C-alpha positions, -999 to +999 in steps of 0.1 A: -410+318+242-405+354+251-402+379+224-374+405+223-394+433+241-404+409+269-369+397+273-356+433+276-384+441+301-376+410+322-338+419+323-345+455+331-371+446+357-346+424+375-319+450+374-342+478+386-357+458+414-322+452+428-313+489+424-346+499+441-341+474+470-305+484+475-313+522+475-342+518+500-320+497+523-293+524+522-316+550+538-313+554+575-345+552+596-346+590+602-344+598+565-369+572+555-394+585+581-393+619+565-400+608+529-434+605+513-453+616+544-474+641+526-482+646+489-466+678+475-488+706+461-486+695+425-498+660+435-527+674+456-538+695+426-546+661+408-567+648+438-601+664+436-622+671+467-642+640+477-621+617+455-617+580+464-580+575+464-563+541+458-529+536+473-508+505+477-494+486+507-457+490+499-434+460+500-397+464+510-379+486+485-409+503+471-416+540+477-438+541+508-474+550+501-488+546+536-478+581+547-499+595+518-528+572+529-527+585+564-525+621+553-554+618+528-575+599+554-570+627+579-583+652+552-615+631+548-607+612+516-619+577+512-587+556+509-586+522+493-561+493+487-559+468+460-575+434+468-574+400+451-596+370+455-568+348+442-534+349+425-549+349+390-580+370+399-582+406+386-573+435+409-601+455+425-601+480+454-616+479+489-619+507+513-590+509+539-606+525+569-576+523+592-544+535+575-529+542+609-530+505+617-539+472+603-571+464+621-590+460+588-564+441+568-559+404+561-533+385+542-541+383+506-522+366+477-499+396+473-497+409+509-520+428+533-553+438+518-587+450+533-608+422+547-631+404+523-665+419+527-652+454+531-667+480+507-655+476+472-648+510+457-638+526+424-609+550+430-608+583+411-571+587+418-546+558+420-511+559+434-491+533+415-459+515+427-431+514+401-401+493+393-389+519+368-402+550+350-393+576+324-397+614+327-426+612+301-448+590+323-440+555+310-439+529+338-426+495+345-445+475+372-439+441+387-448+423+355-482+407+364-502+435+346-525+439+375-525+477+373-525+477+335-556+455+336-574+477+362-565+509+344-576+496+310-611+493+325-609+527+343-594+551+317-606+582+336-587+574+368-559+598+375-527+577+379-497+589+399-466+568+401-445+568+433-408+560+430-373+567+442-352+590+420-328+562+412-357+544+394-358+569+365-345+555+332-341+572+298-361+546+279-384+517+287-394+489+263-432+491+261-460+470+247-495+480+236-510+471+270-486+493+290-506+523+302-487+555+309-492+575+340-507+610+345-478+620+368-449+607+389-436+618+422-402+610+437-386+625+469-371+653+449-391+657+417-426+659+403-430+648+367-462+658+348-490+661+346-490+643+313-520+644+289 
């Protein structure tokens, strides 16, 4: 049985997924093509030279991270994507050597991921997809705790959430395992960096 916090999170997650999906669908192709192509200056200040940078392969509705992946790859950063060996396996990262295409991707349990056998890496900076967020760095993800689990084991990683402006909420129900972000970027705003 779900406790009260989990019930509130589940209801809010459902509402925010719909809001995110509807907002993203309302953008015309020209506008969508211009958004999240290149990280703004405050974001790049959090990405040290030579860092390994984890991004995500965005699903419909999510703020697109692939533009950032291409930009960082062109600057010489090692770019990585989450990978899973199964639905219940912990998340890890593998190098994504072709962010301009999909030549090194295969279908994983949660969508495209680097081919098994590609180099496993430990990102220094991780761009995190969001369902909802607060202006103080609290985040709500999809609910499987993949990122919370990975971040708990990598507390020094710089975490930057990516979201649409409509995903900002005043308050999120949180639990002890919910790990806040270092910063959040939307098409119009940079929040953080937080301690």
